[in-house]
C-alpha positions as CSV (number, residue, x, y, z in Angstrom):
1,M,-9.4,-22.4,3.8
2,K,-6.9,-21.3,5.5
3,E,-5.4,-18.9,2.6
4,Y,-8.3,-18.0,2.0
5,V,-9.1,-16.4,5.5
6,R,-5.9,-14.9,5.1
7,F,-7.0,-12.9,2.2
8,I,-9.9,-11.5,3.5
9,K,-7.7,-10.6,6.6
10,F,-5.5,-8.7,4.1
11,A,-7.8,-6.8,1.6
12,L,-9.8,-5.9,5.2
13,F,-6.5,-4.5,6.4
14,S,-5.8,-2.8,3.2
15,A,-9.2,-2.0,3.2
16,S,-8.3,0.5,6.6
17,A,-5.3,1.4,4.9
18,G,-6.7,2.1,1.7
19,L,-9.3,5.0,3.8
20,I,-6.3,6.2,5.5
21,E,-4.9,6.9,2.0
22,I,-7.2,8.6,0.5
23,G,-8.3,10.3,3.9
24,A,-4.9,11.8,3.5
25,F,-5.5,12.3,0.1
26,A,-8.3,14.3,-0.4
27,L,-7.3,16.6,2.5
28,L,-4.1,17.6,1.0
29,N,-5.8,18.1,-2.6
30,E,-8.2,20.2,-1.2
31,I,-6.3,22.1,1.0
32,S,-2.8,22.1,-0.1
33,G,-2.5,23.8,-3.2
34,W,-0.4,21.2,-4.6
35,S,0.1,19.3,-7.5
36,Y,-1.1,15.1,-7.9
37,W,2.6,13.7,-7.0
38,P,3.2,14.9,-3.1
39,C,-0.2,14.6,-2.2
40,Y,-0.5,10.9,-3.3
41,L,3.0,10.3,-2.1
42,I,2.4,11.3,1.5
43,A,-0.8,9.9,1.1
44,L,0.4,6.1,0.1
45,L,3.1,6.2,3.0
46,C,0.9,7.1,5.5
47,S,-0.9,3.6,4.5
48,I,2.0,1.9,4.1
49,L,2.7,2.1,7.7
50,W,-0.5,1.2,8.7
51,N,-0.8,-1.8,6.6
52,F,2.7,-3.3,6.9
53,T,2.5,-3.5,11.0
54,L,-0.9,-4.8,11.2
55,N,-0.6,-7.5,8.5
56,R,2.3,-8.9,9.8
57,K,1.0,-9.1,13.1
58,F,-2.3,-10.5,12.2
59,T,-2.7,-11.4,8.2
60,F,0.8,-13.5,8.3
61,R,1.3,-13.8,12.0
62,S,5.2,-13.8,11.0
63,A,7.5,-13.3,14.0
64,A,10.1,-12.8,11.3
65,N,12.5,-10.1,11.6
66,V,11.0,-7.0,11.2
67,P,14.1,-4.9,10.2
68,V,14.3,-7.6,7.2
69,A,11.0,-7.5,6.7
70,M,10.6,-3.8,5.9
71,L,13.4,-3.7,4.2
72,K,12.0,-6.0,1.6
73,V,8.8,-4.0,1.6
74,L,10.8,-1.0,1.1
75,G,12.0,-2.4,-2.1
76,F,9.4,-3.3,-3.5
77,Y,8.4,0.3,-2.8
78,A,11.3,1.5,-4.4
79,V,10.0,0.4,-7.5
80,F,6.0,0.7,-7.0
81,T,6.3,4.4,-5.7
82,P,8.4,5.8,-8.6
83,A,6.2,4.1,-11.0
84,T,2.8,5.4,-10.2
85,T,4.0,8.5,-8.4
86,L,5.3,9.2,-12.5
87,L,2.3,7.5,-13.9
88,G,0.1,9.0,-12.0
89,S,1.1,12.8,-11.9
90,Y,0.9,12.0,-15.7
91,L,-2.7,11.3,-15.8
92,A,-3.6,13.9,-13.5
93,D,-1.7,16.9,-14.0
94,T,-1.0,15.9,-18.0
95,L,-3.9,14.0,-19.1
96,L,-5.8,16.2,-17.2
97,W,-7.7,12.3,-15.0
98,N,-9.7,12.8,-12.2
99,E,-7.0,13.2,-9.4
100,Y,-9.3,10.6,-7.3
101,L,-10.1,8.4,-10.1
102,V,-6.4,7.7,-10.9
103,T,-5.5,7.0,-7.0
104,G,-7.8,4.6,-6.6
105,I,-6.3,3.1,-9.6
106,N,-3.1,3.4,-7.8
107,M,-4.9,1.7,-4.6
108,G,-6.2,-1.3,-6.9
109,L,-2.6,-1.7,-8.6
110,N,-0.9,-1.8,-5.2
111,F,-3.6,-4.1,-3.5
112,V,-2.9,-6.6,-5.7
113,C,0.8,-6.6,-5.9
114,E,1.3,-5.9,-2.6
115,Y,-0.5,-9.0,-1.2
116,L,1.0,-11.1,-3.9
117,Y,5.1,-10.1,-3.1
118,Q,4.6,-10.6,1.1
119,R,2.8,-13.9,0.8
120,Y,5.5,-14.9,-1.9
121,F,8.2,-12.9,-1.1
122,V,8.5,-11.0,2.5
123,F,7.0,-13.3,4.8
124,R,6.6,-16.8,2.8
125,N,8.8,-18.5,5.2
126,S,7.9,-17.6,8.3
127,I,3.7,-17.7,8.0
128,D,2.2,-18.4,10.8
129,S,5.6,-18.6,12.6
130,K,4.0,-16.3,16.4
131,I,1.0,-18.7,17.4
């Protein structure tokens, strides 16, 4: 039951980060005139900071060393961000897929991968250490 509640918390915080990401993306996409990738990249960075902060404190309740946890998350995004930025740019700019559809697909992929990564790697040994 505890893991179910943890997942629900992660999903809710991720939804709030998703609102930040799609809001920032829409704002940049509609007014900047930039191609897909800079709009997506800036929006993703905004959501990462929000999501990491809330999930560390409230979902995983971790007292782990914050800089170490942030470096681990940086490792995830060092792979995830270029992959989704390049794929998203290809789908939106080359194949002319709808930018919002591409961003939604990336957000769904990010949600699943990030939960697994944070739960089983970043906070694996420090979950509920800040009770």
